[in-house]
C-alpha positions as CSV (number, residue, x, y, z in Angstrom):
1,M,105.7,-51.7,-135.6
2,K,106.8,-48.5,-133.5
3,K,107.5,-47.4,-137.1
4,L,104.1,-47.7,-138.7
5,L,102.1,-46.0,-135.4
6,I,104.4,-43.2,-136.0
7,F,103.8,-43.3,-139.7
8,C,99.8,-43.6,-139.6
9,P,99.1,-40.5,-137.9
10,L,101.3,-38.6,-139.9
11,V,99.2,-39.8,-143.1
12,I,95.9,-38.7,-141.4
13,F,97.6,-35.1,-140.5
14,S,98.8,-34.9,-143.7
15,F,95.2,-35.6,-145.8
16,A,93.3,-33.4,-143.1
17,T,95.7,-30.5,-143.7
18,N,94.5,-30.9,-147.5
19,A,91.1,-31.1,-147.2
20,Q,91.6,-27.7,-145.2
21,V,93.5,-26.0,-147.7
22,D,91.0,-27.6,-151.0
23,R,87.8,-25.8,-148.7
24,S,89.3,-23.0,-147.8
25,E,90.3,-22.3,-151.5
26,V,86.6,-23.1,-152.6
27,L,85.5,-20.4,-150.0
28,R,87.9,-18.3,-151.1
29,K,86.4,-18.6,-155.0
30,I,83.1,-18.3,-154.2
31,E,83.6,-15.2,-151.6
32,S,85.4,-13.8,-155.3
33,N,83.0,-15.1,-157.5
34,R,80.3,-13.0,-155.4
35,T,82.1,-9.7,-154.7
36,A,82.4,-9.5,-158.8
37,S,78.5,-10.3,-159.3
38,Q,77.6,-7.6,-156.4
39,T,80.1,-5.0,-158.4
40,R,78.8,-5.6,-161.8
41,A,76.4,-3.7,-162.1
42,D,75.3,0.2,-160.1
43,S,71.5,-0.1,-161.0
44,A,68.4,-2.4,-161.9
45,I,65.0,-2.1,-163.3
46,I,62.2,-3.0,-161.0
47,K,60.0,-5.7,-163.8
48,S,57.1,-5.8,-161.4
49,P,56.1,-4.4,-158.3
50,A,58.1,-5.8,-156.4
51,R,58.4,-6.0,-152.5
52,L,61.0,-4.4,-150.5
53,F,62.3,-6.8,-147.9
54,A,64.2,-5.3,-144.4
55,E,65.6,-9.3,-143.8
56,R,66.5,-11.7,-146.4
57,E,64.1,-14.9,-145.6
58,N,61.6,-12.7,-143.5
59,L,58.1,-12.4,-146.0
60,A,56.8,-9.9,-142.6
61,S,59.8,-7.6,-143.0
62,V,58.2,-5.7,-145.8
63,I,58.9,-2.0,-145.9
64,M,56.9,-1.5,-149.1
65,V,56.2,-2.3,-152.6
66,I,58.3,-0.9,-155.5
67,P,56.1,0.3,-158.4
68,E,56.8,-1.6,-161.6
69,R,59.5,-0.1,-163.9
70,S,61.0,2.4,-161.0
71,T,65.0,2.3,-160.8
72,V,66.8,1.0,-158.0
73,E,70.8,1.2,-156.9
74,V,72.1,-2.6,-156.4
75,L,74.6,-2.8,-153.6
76,G,75.0,-6.5,-154.0
77,S,73.8,-9.2,-155.0
78,D,73.4,-13.3,-153.2
79,D,71.6,-16.6,-155.0
80,T,67.9,-15.0,-154.0
81,Y,68.3,-11.0,-153.4
82,Y,69.0,-8.0,-155.2
83,H,70.4,-5.6,-151.8
84,V,68.8,-2.2,-153.2
85,V,68.1,1.2,-151.9
86,F,64.8,2.9,-153.1
87,E,63.8,6.2,-152.2
88,G,66.2,6.5,-149.5
89,N,64.9,2.4,-148.0
90,E,67.3,0.1,-148.2
91,G,66.6,-3.9,-148.2
92,Y,65.9,-6.7,-150.7
93,V,64.2,-7.4,-153.9
94,Y,64.2,-11.1,-155.4
95,L,66.4,-11.3,-158.0
96,N,63.4,-12.3,-160.9
97,Q,61.5,-9.4,-160.0
98,A,65.0,-6.7,-161.2
99,E,66.9,-6.6,-164.4
100,I,70.3,-5.0,-164.1
101,Y,70.6,-2.1,-166.1
102,K,73.6,-1.0,-168.0
103,P,73.6,2.3,-169.6
104,V,75.0,2.5,-173.1
105,R,77.9,4.9,-172.9
106,S,79.1,7.0,-175.6
107,V,81.9,9.1,-176.1
108,V,81.4,12.8,-177.4
109,P,84.0,14.3,-179.2
110,V,85.4,17.5,-178.0
111,A,84.3,20.4,-180.6
112,K,86.3,23.6,-180.8
113,Q,85.8,26.0,-178.7
114,Q,83.8,28.7,-180.7
115,P,83.7,32.5,-179.7
116,Q,80.6,32.8,-177.9
117,V,77.6,35.1,-179.3
118,R,75.2,36.0,-177.6
119,Q,71.8,34.2,-179.1
120,E,68.4,35.4,-178.5
121,V,66.3,32.1,-177.0
122,P,62.8,31.1,-178.8
123,V,59.8,31.2,-176.0
124,R,58.3,27.6,-176.3
125,Q,55.3,28.0,-177.5
126,R,51.9,26.3,-176.5
127,G,51.9,24.0,-179.4
128,D,54.9,22.2,-178.5
129,R,53.2,20.4,-175.3
130,L,50.7,19.5,-177.4
131,T,52.8,18.4,-180.1
132,Y,54.9,16.2,-177.0
133,L,51.2,15.1,-175.8
134,E,49.6,13.7,-179.1
135,N,53.5,12.1,-179.7
136,K,53.1,10.1,-176.4
137,Y,49.2,9.2,-175.7
138,G,47.7,9.8,-179.4
139,V,45.6,12.4,-180.9
140,R,42.7,12.3,-179.0
141,I,44.1,11.1,-175.5
142,G,46.9,14.3,-176.0
143,N,44.1,16.8,-176.6
144,L,42.2,15.7,-173.2
145,L,45.4,16.1,-171.5
146,Y,46.1,19.4,-173.3
147,E,42.7,20.6,-172.1
148,G,43.7,19.4,-168.0
149,K,40.6,16.6,-167.9
150,A,40.7,13.7,-166.0
151,W,38.9,10.5,-166.1
152,K,38.9,6.9,-164.5
153,G,41.6,4.0,-165.4
154,M,44.1,7.2,-166.4
155,T,47.3,6.6,-165.8
156,S,49.9,8.3,-162.7
157,D,51.4,9.5,-165.7
158,M,48.5,10.8,-167.7
159,V,47.6,12.7,-164.9
160,K,50.9,14.7,-164.1
161,D,50.7,15.3,-167.8
162,S,47.4,17.1,-167.2
163,W,47.3,18.3,-164.6
164,G,51.2,18.8,-163.4
165,S,52.5,17.0,-160.1
166,P,50.3,17.3,-156.9
167,R,51.2,19.0,-153.6
168,K,51.2,16.0,-151.2
169,I,50.9,12.2,-151.6
170,D,49.5,10.2,-148.8
171,R,51.1,6.4,-149.5
172,T,49.6,3.1,-148.2
173,I,51.1,0.1,-148.9
174,S,48.8,-3.3,-148.3
175,G,50.2,-6.7,-149.9
176,N,51.0,-6.0,-154.0
177,V,48.3,-3.2,-153.6
178,I,49.8,0.6,-153.5
179,K,47.1,3.5,-152.7
180,E,47.7,6.8,-153.0
181,Q,45.7,10.2,-152.1
182,W,47.3,12.6,-154.2
183,F,46.4,16.3,-153.4
184,Y,46.2,19.4,-155.7
185,R,44.8,23.1,-154.4
186,D,41.3,22.0,-154.1
187,T,40.9,18.3,-155.1
188,W,42.1,15.0,-154.2
189,L,42.7,11.8,-156.2
190,Y,42.6,8.3,-155.5
191,I,45.0,6.4,-157.3
192,Q,45.4,2.6,-156.8
193,N,48.5,0.7,-158.9
194,N,49.0,3.4,-160.2
195,V,45.8,3.6,-161.8
196,L,43.2,6.6,-161.1
197,A,40.2,5.1,-159.3
198,E,38.5,7.9,-157.3
199,W,38.4,11.7,-157.0
200,G,36.7,14.4,-155.3
201,R,37.1,18.6,-153.6
202,I,39.2,18.9,-150.5
203,K,36.5,20.6,-147.8
């Protein structure tokens, strides 16, 4: 009877120890898989306007809305979020709103060094810009942008190609709506979700 009383606790202790070892092994595998997934990419492309949260699971902690097709630096990930940095702001975006970007690396053979010869660099001609705009937007819109025209409904990229970058941008975010006011020398433009909606003279 004494042997049985001594043997039972030993068996129970052995099972408990094995279970704890198994649990710690499972946790170690999960952590190594998570670390591998966190380090597999350096950046991601935002597929649709995405809210950047300061905290996981806190929908009220929105820092900003990241515009579509923006590139973010990926610091890590879990089952629901990417941990990212965008324009100096660190936070979390949903996995389904971003796509990992893996640039294709190509090896360029190093050519033998040639003696340096001074060459005259041709001045960029005005026609080069027109050709670029026509190839990018088509002949009609390319010509309008070349002439510095602006109209409601044009994209923010078109505005930059027509007028250049603004001196100042004021941005406000409300839900999924990004409102921006661009200031040029004597004109302001109101842009909502990357589309020109209104403009006026600076008084």
